[in-house]
BAMIZA-447577 format. One record per residue (C-alpha): residue number from 1; residue in three letters; x, y, z. Coordinates in steps of 0.05 Angstrom, whole numbers, plus 32768, in hexadecimal, padded with zeros to 4 digits. Layout:
BEGIN
nr rest u v w
NUM ALA X Y Z $
...
***
This chain:
BEGIN
nr rest u v w
1 UNK 874B 907B 89DA $
2 UNK 8743 9057 8A1F $
3 UNK 8716 9019 89FD $
4 UNK 873D 8FDC 89E1 $
5 UNK 8731 8FD0 8996 $
6 UNK 871E 8F90 8981 $
7 UNK 874C 8F65 8969 $
8 UNK 8745 8F60 8916 $
9 UNK 8732 8F1C 8903 $
10 UNK 875C 8EFD 88C7 $
11 UNK 8746 8EE6 887D $
12 UNK 875A 8EAE 8858 $
13 UNK 8784 8EE1 8831 $
14 UNK 87A5 8EF8 8875 $
15 UNK 87BB 8EA9 887A $
16 UNK 87D2 8EA0 8834 $
17 UNK 87FC 8EE9 8845 $
18 UNK 881B 8ECA 8886 $
19 UNK 882D 8E85 8860 $
20 UNK 8851 8EB0 882B $
21 UNK 8873 8ED9 8858 $
22 UNK 8885 8E9B 888B $
23 UNK 889A 8E6A 884F $
24 UNK 88DC 8E5E 8867 $
25 UNK 88BD 8E4B 88AC $
26 UNK 8893 8E1D 8887 $
27 UNK 88C4 8DFD 8857 $
28 UNK 88FA 8DEB 8883 $
29 UNK 88D8 8DD0 88C0 $
30 UNK 88B0 8DA4 8891 $
31 UNK 88EC 8D87 8873 $
32 UNK 8910 8D82 88B7 $
33 UNK 88D8 8D5F 88D8 $
34 UNK 88CE 8D2D 889C $
35 UNK 8919 8D23 8892 $
36 UNK 891F 8D19 88E8 $
37 UNK 88EA 8CE3 88E4 $
38 UNK 8901 8CC0 88A5 $
39 UNK 8941 8CC1 88C2 $
40 UNK 8937 8CA4 8902 $
41 UNK 8911 8C6D 88DD $
42 UNK 8952 8C55 88C9 $
43 UNK 896C 8C4E 8906 $
44 UNK 893B 8C20 891C $
45 UNK 894E 8BD4 8922 $
46 UNK 8929 8BB2 88E8 $
47 UNK 88F8 8B77 88F5 $
48 UNK 88F1 8B3E 88C2 $
49 UNK 88AA 8B13 88C8 $
50 UNK 88A4 8ACF 88A9 $
51 UNK 8864 8AAC 88A4 $
52 UNK 8842 8A65 8897 $
53 UNK 8805 8A4E 888E $
54 UNK 87EE 8A0A 88B0 $
55 UNK 87B0 89E9 8893 $
56 UNK 8780 89BF 88C1 $
57 UNK 8771 897D 8898 $
58 UNK 8739 8950 88A7 $
59 UNK 8740 8907 88B7 $
60 UNK 874C 88DB 887A $
61 UNK 871C 88A5 888A $
62 UNK 86CC 88C2 8888 $
63 UNK 86B0 88CF 88C8 $
64 UNK 8677 88A8 88B9 $
65 UNK 86A2 8868 88C0 $
66 UNK 86CE 8884 88F6 $
67 UNK 86BB 88B8 892A $
68 UNK 86EE 88DF 894B $
69 UNK 86FA 88DB 8998 $
70 UNK 8716 891C 8999 $
71 UNK 86DF 8946 89BD $
72 UNK 8701 8988 89C5 $
73 UNK 86F8 89BA 898B $
74 UNK 8730 89CE 895E $
75 UNK 8730 8A19 8976 $
76 UNK 8735 89FF 89C3 $
77 UNK 8769 89CC 89B2 $
78 UNK 8792 8A02 8988 $
79 UNK 878C 8A36 89C3 $
80 UNK 87A7 8A02 89F3 $
81 UNK 87E0 89ED 89BE $
82 UNK 87F3 8A34 89BE $
83 UNK 87FA 8A38 8A06 $
84 UNK 881F 89FB 8A07 $
85 UNK 8850 8A13 89D0 $
86 UNK 8852 8A50 89EA $
87 UNK 886B 8A3B 8A2F $
88 UNK 88AB 8A49 8A52 $
89 UNK 88C9 8A10 8A4A $
90 UNK 88BB 8A05 89FD $
91 UNK 88CA 8A4A 89EB $
92 UNK 8914 8A48 8A16 $
93 UNK 8922 8A08 89EF $
94 UNK 8916 8A2E 89AA $
95 UNK 893E 8A63 89C5 $
96 UNK 8974 8A3E 89DA $
97 UNK 8973 8A14 8999 $
98 UNK 8975 8A50 8965 $
99 UNK 899B 8A7D 8995 $
100 UNK 8968 8AB0 8993 $
101 UNK 8971 8AFD 89AB $
102 UNK 89BB 8AFB 89AD $
103 UNK 89EF 8AD1 89CB $
104 UNK 8A00 8AD3 8A11 $
105 UNK 89C4 8AE9 8A2E $
106 UNK 89C4 8ADB 8A7E $
107 UNK 8997 8AA6 8A9C $
108 UNK 8970 8ADE 8AC1 $
109 UNK 8959 8AFB 8A88 $
110 UNK 8931 8AB5 8A74 $
111 UNK 88F2 8AD0 8A81 $
112 UNK 88F7 8B0F 8A62 $
113 UNK 8912 8AE8 8A1F $
114 UNK 88D4 8ABC 8A21 $
115 UNK 88A4 8AF7 8A24 $
116 UNK 88C6 8B1B 89EC $
117 UNK 88C1 8AD8 89C3 $
118 UNK 8879 8AD8 89D3 $
119 UNK 8870 8B1C 89BA $
120 UNK 888F 8B06 897B $
121 UNK 8869 8AD3 896C $
122 UNK 8823 8AD8 894A $
123 UNK 87F0 8AA4 893F $
124 UNK 87AE 8AB6 8912 $
125 UNK 8775 8A8A 8905 $
126 UNK 875B 8A84 88C7 $
127 UNK 8709 8A77 88CC $
128 UNK 86E6 8A4F 8892 $
129 UNK 86C4 8A7E 8865 $
130 UNK 867D 8A84 886B $
131 UNK 867C 8A54 88AB $
132 UNK 868D 8A86 88EA $
133 UNK 86AF 8A62 8924 $
134 UNK 86CC 8A28 88F4 $
135 UNK 8718 8A23 88E4 $
136 UNK 8737 8A15 88A9 $
137 UNK 8781 8A29 88BB $
138 UNK 87A9 8A4F 88DF $
139 UNK 87E7 8A82 88DA $
140 UNK 8827 8A80 88FC $
141 UNK 885A 8ABF 88F6 $
142 UNK 889A 8ACF 891B $
143 UNK 88C0 8B12 891B $
144 UNK 890D 8B19 891B $
145 UNK 8945 8B3B 890B $
146 UNK 895E 8B15 88DA $
147 UNK 8931 8AFD 88A0 $
148 UNK 8950 8AB3 88A2 $
149 UNK 894A 8AA6 88F3 $
150 UNK 8902 8AC2 88E4 $
151 UNK 88F5 8A87 88B2 $
152 UNK 891B 8A59 88E0 $
153 UNK 88EF 8A63 8922 $
154 UNK 88AF 8A64 88F8 $
155 UNK 88C1 8A1D 88DF $
156 UNK 88D5 8A07 8921 $
157 UNK 8895 8A23 893E $
158 UNK 886B 8A00 890A $
159 UNK 8887 89BD 8917 $
160 UNK 8874 89C4 8960 $
161 UNK 882F 89D2 8950 $
162 UNK 882A 8997 891A $
163 UNK 8853 896B 8957 $
164 UNK 8827 8984 8989 $
165 UNK 87E5 897A 8964 $
166 UNK 87F6 8931 8950 $
167 UNK 880C 8925 899C $
168 UNK 87D3 8941 89BC $
169 UNK 879B 8923 8990 $
170 UNK 87B9 88E0 8998 $
171 UNK 87C1 88EB 89DE $
172 UNK 8774 88FE 89EA $
173 UNK 8763 88C7 89BF $
174 UNK 8786 8897 89E9 $
175 UNK 876F 88B2 8A26 $
176 UNK 872B 88B2 8A0B $
177 UNK 8731 8865 89FB $
178 UNK 874E 8856 8A41 $
179 UNK 8710 887F 8A63 $
180 UNK 86E2 8857 8A39 $
181 UNK 8703 8816 8A4C $
182 UNK 86FE 881A 8A99 $
183 UNK 86B2 8835 8A95 $
184 UNK 86A6 87F6 8A68 $
185 UNK 86C7 87CA 8A9C $
186 UNK 869E 87F1 8AD1 $
187 UNK 865E 87E3 8AA8 $
188 UNK 8672 8798 8A9E $
189 UNK 8672 8792 8AE8 $
190 UNK 8633 87B2 8AF4 $
191 UNK 8614 878A 8AC3 $
192 UNK 862A 874E 8AD9 $
193 UNK 8610 875E 8B22 $
194 UNK 85CC 877A 8B01 $
195 UNK 85C8 8735 8ADD $
196 UNK 85D3 870B 8B20 $
197 UNK 85A9 8735 8B41 $
198 UNK 8571 8729 8B0D $
199 UNK 857D 86DC 8B0A $
200 UNK 857E 86D6 8B57 $
201 UNK 853C 86F9 8B5A $
202 UNK 851D 86CC 8B24 $
203 UNK 8535 8692 8B48 $
204 UNK 851D 86A3 8B84 $
205 UNK 84D4 86B8 8B71 $
206 UNK 84CD 867F 8B3E $
207 UNK 8483 8677 8B2B $
208 UNK 8473 86BB 8B49 $
209 UNK 848F 86E8 8B09 $
210 UNK 8466 8708 8ADC $
211 UNK 8474 86E5 8A9B $
212 UNK 845D 86A4 8AC5 $
213 UNK 841B 86C9 8AD1 $
214 UNK 83F8 86A8 8A97 $
215 UNK 840D 8661 8AA7 $
216 UNK 83F9 8669 8AEB $
217 UNK 83B8 8681 8AD9 $
218 UNK 83B1 8644 8AAC $
219 UNK 83C5 8610 8AE6 $
220 UNK 839A 8632 8B14 $
221 UNK 8361 8628 8AEA $
222 UNK 8373 85E4 8ADC $
223 UNK 837F 85D2 8B24 $
224 UNK 8335 85F4 8B32 $
225 UNK 831E 85C7 8B01 $
226 UNK 8337 8588 8B22 $
227 UNK 8323 85A3 8B63 $
228 UNK 82D8 85AD 8B4D $
229 UNK 82DF 8563 8B30 $
230 UNK 82FD 8544 8B70 $
231 UNK 82C5 8567 8B9C $
232 UNK 8292 8550 8B6D $
233 UNK 82AF 8508 8B6D $
234 UNK 82B9 8511 8BBC $
235 UNK 826D 852A 8BC5 $
236 UNK 8259 84EC 8B9A $
237 UNK 8282 84BA 8BC4 $
238 UNK 8264 84D7 8BFF $
239 UNK 8218 84CC 8BE8 $
240 UNK 8231 8489 8BD4 $
241 UNK 8245 847E 8C16 $
242 UNK 8203 8494 8C32 $
243 UNK 81DC 8465 8BFD $
244 UNK 820E 8429 8C0E $
245 UNK 8206 8436 8C5F $
246 UNK 81B8 843B 8C5B $
247 UNK 81B5 83FD 8C2A $
248 UNK 81E5 83DB 8C5C $
249 UNK 81BB 83EA 8C98 $
250 UNK 8176 83DC 8C76 $
251 UNK 8199 839C 8C60 $
252 UNK 81AA 838B 8CA3 $
253 UNK 816B 8396 8CC4 $
254 UNK 8149 836D 8C8C $
255 UNK 8177 833A 8C9A $
256 UNK 8165 8338 8CE6 $
257 UNK 8120 833E 8CDE $
258 UNK 8120 82F9 8CAE $
259 UNK 814F 82D8 8CE2 $
260 UNK 811C 82E1 8D16 $
261 UNK 80E4 82CD 8CE6 $
262 UNK 810B 828A 8CD9 $
263 UNK 8114 827B 8D1E $
264 UNK 80C7 8288 8D33 $
265 UNK 80BD 825A 8CED $
266 UNK 8099 828F 8CCC $
267 UNK 8091 8294 8C7D $
268 UNK 80C4 82C2 8C6B $
269 UNK 80AC 82CF 8C20 $
270 UNK 806F 82F6 8C30 $
271 UNK 809A 8326 8C5A $
272 UNK 80C8 832F 8C24 $
273 UNK 808F 833D 8BF0 $
274 UNK 8075 8371 8C1A $
275 UNK 80B8 8399 8C22 $
276 UNK 80B9 8392 8BD4 $
277 UNK 807B 83B0 8BD0 $
278 UNK 8089 83E9 8BFB $
279 UNK 80CC 83F8 8BD5 $
280 UNK 80AD 83F3 8B97 $
281 UNK 8074 8425 8BAE $
282 UNK 80B1 8456 8BC3 $
283 UNK 80D5 8448 8B80 $
284 UNK 8094 845E 8B5B $
285 UNK 8088 849C 8B8A $
286 UNK 80D4 84B2 8B7D $
287 UNK 80D2 84A3 8B34 $
288 UNK 8096 84D5 8B2E $
289 UNK 80C4 850F 8B4E $
290 UNK 8109 84FC 8B34 $
291 UNK 8130 84DF 8AF7 $
292 UNK 8143 8497 8AF0 $
293 UNK 818B 84AB 8B02 $
294 UNK 817C 84C4 8B41 $
295 UNK 81A1 84A8 8B7F $
296 UNK 8168 849D 8BAA $
297 UNK 8144 8471 8B6D $
298 UNK 8182 8451 8B5C $
299 UNK 818E 843E 8BAC $
300 UNK 8140 8421 8BAC $
301 UNK 8149 83FF 8B6A $
302 UNK 8184 83E3 8B8D $
303 UNK 815E 83CE 8BCC $
304 UNK 8125 83AD 8BA2 $
305 UNK 8157 8383 8B7C $
306 UNK 8176 8369 8BB9 $
307 UNK 813A 835C 8BD8 $
308 UNK 811A 8335 8B9B $
309 UNK 8160 830B 8BA2 $
310 UNK 8152 8301 8BF3 $
311 UNK 8105 82ED 8BDE $
312 UNK 811F 82B8 8BA9 $
313 UNK 8154 82A3 8BD9 $
314 UNK 8121 8297 8C14 $
315 UNK 80EE 826F 8BE6 $
316 UNK 8127 8240 8BCD $
317 UNK 813C 8237 8C14 $
318 UNK 80F1 8228 8C28 $
319 UNK 80EF 81F3 8BEC $
320 UNK 812B 81D2 8BFD $
321 UNK 811A 81CC 8C45 $
322 UNK 80D8 81A4 8C38 $
323 UNK 80FB 8177 8C03 $
324 UNK 8132 815D 8C33 $
325 UNK 813B 811C 8C50 $
326 UNK 8161 811F 8C89 $
327 UNK 8173 815F 8CBE $
328 UNK 81B4 8161 8CAB $
329 UNK 81AA 8170 8C5E $
330 UNK 8171 81A5 8C7C $
331 UNK 81AC 81C8 8CAA $
332 UNK 81E0 81C6 8C72 $
333 UNK 81A9 81E1 8C3E $
334 UNK 819E 8219 8C6E $
335 UNK 81E2 8229 8C7D $
336 UNK 81F1 822E 8C35 $
337 UNK 81B7 8261 8C2D $
338 UNK 81CD 8287 8C64 $
339 UNK 8213 8295 8C46 $
340 UNK 81EF 82A6 8C01 $
341 UNK 81C1 82D2 8C1F $
342 UNK 81FE 82F5 8C46 $
343 UNK 8228 8302 8C0B $
344 UNK 81FF 8341 8BEF $
345 UNK 820F 835B 8C38 $
346 UNK 8257 8350 8C2A $
347 UNK 8259 8370 8BE9 $
348 UNK 823C 83AD 8C08 $
349 UNK 826A 83B5 8C3F $
350 UNK 82A1 83AB 8C0B $
351 UNK 8284 83E3 8BE5 $
352 UNK 8285 8409 8C23 $
353 UNK 82C9 8404 8C30 $
354 UNK 82E0 840F 8BEC $
355 UNK 82B4 844F 8BF5 $
356 UNK 82D6 8464 8C31 $
357 UNK 831B 845F 8C0E $
358 UNK 82FF 8485 8BD3 $
359 UNK 82E5 84BD 8C00 $
360 UNK 832A 84BD 8C25 $
361 UNK 8350 84C5 8BDF $
362 UNK 8320 84F6 8BC7 $
363 UNK 8329 851E 8C0E $
364 UNK 8376 851E 8BFD $
365 UNK 8376 8535 8BB8 $
366 UNK 8340 856A 8BC8 $
367 UNK 8376 8580 8C00 $
368 UNK 83B2 857B 8BD2 $
369 UNK 838C 85A5 8B99 $
370 UNK 8376 85DA 8BCC $
371 UNK 83BE 85E0 8BE3 $
372 UNK 83D0 85E9 8B9D $
373 UNK 839D 861C 8B88 $
374 UNK 83B0 8641 8BC6 $
375 UNK 83F5 863E 8BB5 $
376 UNK 83EA 8658 8B6E $
377 UNK 83B9 8689 8B84 $
378 UNK 83ED 86A9 8BB3 $
379 UNK 841F 86A8 8B71 $
380 UNK 83E6 86D4 8B54 $
381 UNK 83DD 8705 8B87 $
382 UNK 8426 8712 8B92 $
383 UNK 8433 871D 8B47 $
384 UNK 8428 8766 8B45 $
385 UNK 845E 876C 8B7D $
386 UNK 848E 873F 8B59 $
387 UNK 8480 876C 8B16 $
388 UNK 8495 87A8 8B3C $
389 UNK 84CC 878A 8B5C $
390 UNK 84E7 876B 8B18 $
391 UNK 84D6 87AB 8AEF $
392 UNK 8509 87D0 8B1F $
393 UNK 8539 8799 8B17 $
394 UNK 852F 8795 8AC9 $
395 UNK 852F 87E3 8AC0 $
396 UNK 8578 87E8 8AE9 $
397 UNK 858C 87A5 8ABD $
398 UNK 857B 87C5 8A7A $
399 UNK 8598 8807 8A88 $
400 UNK 85DD 87E5 8A9B $
401 UNK 85DA 87BD 8A5E $
402 UNK 85C8 87FC 8A2E $
403 UNK 8601 881D 8A57 $
404 UNK 862C 87DD 8A49 $
405 UNK 8617 87DF 8A01 $
406 UNK 8624 8826 89F6 $
407 UNK 8667 8822 8A18 $
408 UNK 8680 87EF 89F1 $
409 UNK 866D 880A 89AC $
410 UNK 868F 884B 89C6 $
411 UNK 86CB 8826 89D6 $
412 UNK 86CA 8806 898F $
413 UNK 86CD 8844 896D $
414 UNK 86F5 8869 8998 $
415 UNK 872B 8828 898D $
416 UNK 8724 8836 8941 $
417 UNK 872C 8885 8949 $
418 UNK 876E 887B 8978 $
419 UNK 8789 884F 893E $
420 UNK 8776 887B 8908 $
421 UNK 879F 88B2 8939 $
422 UNK 87D9 8889 893C $
423 UNK 87DD 887B 88F1 $
424 UNK 87E1 88C6 88F2 $
425 UNK 879F 88C4 88C5 $
426 UNK 8774 88F0 88EC $
427 UNK 8772 893D 88EE $
428 UNK 87B6 8951 88E0 $
429 UNK 87DB 8997 88D4 $
430 UNK 87F6 89A4 8895 $
431 UNK 8827 89DD 887F $
432 UNK 880B 89F9 8835 $
433 UNK 883A 8A3A 883A $
434 UNK 887F 8A2C 885A $
435 UNK 88A3 8A64 8881 $
436 UNK 88BA 8A95 8853 $
437 UNK 8901 8ABC 8852 $
438 UNK 88E3 8B0B 885B $
439 UNK 8905 8B37 882D $
440 UNK 88F7 8B77 884C $
441 UNK 88E2 8B81 8895 $
442 UNK 88A2 8B93 88AA $
443 UNK 88C0 8BC1 88DE $
444 UNK 88C6 8BFF 88DD $
445 UNK 8899 8C0D 889F $
446 UNK 88C4 8C44 887F $
447 UNK 888D 8C59 8850 $
448 UNK 885F 8C62 8892 $
449 UNK 8897 8C8A 88B2 $
450 UNK 88A0 8CB4 8873 $
451 UNK 8853 8CC3 8873 $
452 UNK 8857 8CD2 88BC $
453 UNK 8897 8CFE 88B9 $
454 UNK 8870 8D28 8883 $
455 UNK 8833 8D32 88B1 $
456 UNK 886B 8D45 88EA $
457 UNK 888C 8D73 88C3 $
458 UNK 884A 8D96 88A6 $
459 UNK 883A 8DA2 88F5 $
460 UNK 887E 8DAB 8905 $
461 UNK 8879 8DE0 88CC $
462 UNK 8836 8E05 88DA $
463 UNK 8848 8E09 8925 $
464 UNK 888A 8E28 8919 $
465 UNK 8869 8E60 88E7 $
466 UNK 8832 8E6F 891C $
467 UNK 8863 8E75 894F $
468 UNK 888F 8EA7 8927 $
469 UNK 8855 8ECC 8912 $
470 UNK 8836 8ECE 8959 $
471 UNK 8881 8EEA 8977 $
472 UNK 8885 8F17 893D $
473 UNK 8880 8F62 8957 $
474 UNK 8878 8F7C 890E $
475 UNK 883A 8F95 88F7 $
476 UNK 8828 8F7E 88AC $
477 UNK 87DF 8F95 88A2 $
478 UNK 87BB 8FDB 88AE $
479 UNK 8787 8FB0 88DD $
480 UNK 87BC 8FA0 890C $
481 UNK 87CF 8FEA 890D $
482 UNK 8790 9001 891D $
483 UNK 8785 8FCB 8950 $
484 UNK 87C6 8FEE 8972 $
485 UNK 87B8 9037 8963 $
486 UNK 8774 9054 896C $
487 UNK 8789 9090 8940 $
488 UNK 877A 9092 88F8 $
489 UNK 87AF 9076 88C1 $
490 UNK 87BF 90B9 889E $
491 UNK 87EC 90A5 8865 $
492 UNK 881D 9060 8859 $
493 UNK 8864 9063 8847 $
494 UNK 8871 9029 8817 $
495 UNK 88BB 9005 8817 $
496 UNK 88DE 9017 87DB $
497 UNK 8919 8FF2 87B9 $
498 UNK 893D 8FFA 877A $
499 UNK 892E 8FD8 8742 $
500 UNK 8972 8FBD 8740 $
501 UNK 896E 8FA1 8787 $
502 UNK 8926 8F8C 877E $
503 UNK 893D 8F5B 8747 $
504 UNK 8978 8F3E 8766 $
505 UNK 894E 8F32 87A9 $
506 UNK 891B 8F10 877F $
507 UNK 8945 8EE4 875D $
508 UNK 896A 8ED1 8797 $
509 UNK 892B 8EBD 87BD $
510 UNK 8909 8E99 8783 $
511 UNK 8945 8E68 8778 $
512 UNK 8946 8E5D 87C3 $
513 UNK 8905 8E4D 87C2 $
514 UNK 8909 8E29 8783 $
515 UNK 893C 8DFC 879B $
516 UNK 8916 8DEF 87E2 $
517 UNK 88D5 8DE1 87B9 $
518 UNK 8901 8DAE 878A $
519 UNK 891C 8D88 87C8 $
520 UNK 88D9 8D89 87ED $
521 UNK 88B9 8D73 87A5 $
522 UNK 88EA 8D3C 8798 $
523 UNK 890B 8D29 87D5 $
524 UNK 88CE 8D14 8802 $
525 UNK 88AC 8CF3 87CB $
526 UNK 88E4 8CCD 87BB $
527 UNK 88F4 8CB2 87FA $
528 UNK 88B3 8C9F 880B $
529 UNK 88AB 8C7A 87C8 $
530 UNK 88F0 8C56 87D9 $
531 UNK 88E0 8C44 881C $
532 UNK 889D 8C2B 8800 $
533 UNK 88BA 8BF5 87D1 $
534 UNK 88FC 8BEC 87EE $
535 UNK 88E5 8BE5 8839 $
***
């Protein structure tokens, strides 16, 4: 008796019995909850949304001919334009122009009105199918309590976007062209400075430049050939000098011997013939060892010829001396013979002077050629150094020239692109769907409110039925009685009604239930469908 009996569990039949027993607590809250929600939706201020679609048209001239100079991508430019158009200044102008959000708003509420208008504006991007990240169009919509006002504001916003896009592209294109002009002017000055530097370098080191190396080598080779020829000529002149000096010395010595023998009245021809024999013996000896063109051989031949000539003159003098008839005639003949014998010596002395002059000229020529060769050798030695310096200067000059040509080409393309933008033939925004006049509000969605009301009514109905069932102290099942009283149930006394009472009570309940069910079945779906089709 003291132990607490376990709480009986409920089966599906028990819950169905509760639903039948509490059917009024289910029907009425369901209807009232739905009615309250749907009624409240009719008191919410409606909002109409007007929408327009703006397509992004590419430039009319193919990009193969005119490359756009607006480098900002479309999505980035669209975000920038959105920030500019949704700025406080722009939106305040639209609010004042169209007198939005009521008349007579205080100036202090300007910020709140701008923020409210931003919330009413919606911008959706339309990507290209199959090309993620690339845009083909975008949508602009605006929400207002008046459908005509929503259309006007949407039309105004679309005009602002089109004008802003045109202005931004022209401004960006013009700024790009101006920037390229400034860069081109700087590149032109830099190129002129590099050209002047290159020109000064070539003028300063003329003859030492790498492109002149081949000509310097050829000139140096020619100078060396000339130096070799001049050196050989100088050597020959020196040999000729020795030969002439030796010949002159021998001739003077021979002449002195002859004069001494003449003064002692000795016969000259035998002495000359002895000298001839000696010279001829030397010639035979030298001919056996050297060629006929050897200088010593030639010198001996010349000496032999001179000695033979002197011997002939002496023989003539002797002969003329014996046949002379007077002393004057003999003296005169001897004077003429002396003059004739001195003419070969004078010739040799003249050749010696000419040889000395030739040697001086050859020496001067050799020195001049040596200086020129040294100069060209210095040039060739400095060519690698000048080549490195010139390579650095030429590299800077080529970079400046390449940069100038590149900027010049870009500037010309940018000017064409700017002209294209000014003629409004570049990338443009065009409206393909004009702002519409909405026929029904998008808010509140009374169809959804009706469904929400049904859900709220169901929750309210089952919550109310569960609450009533919980607080009801009556016992409807034998299991509940056993849970309260430990004694067994001996008998049950059912509730007895007369047949007339039972019939009347059943008719009344059935009529009421039929009416309530009809109202629920007809009214709730009807109102839901009505709100769906009529907004």
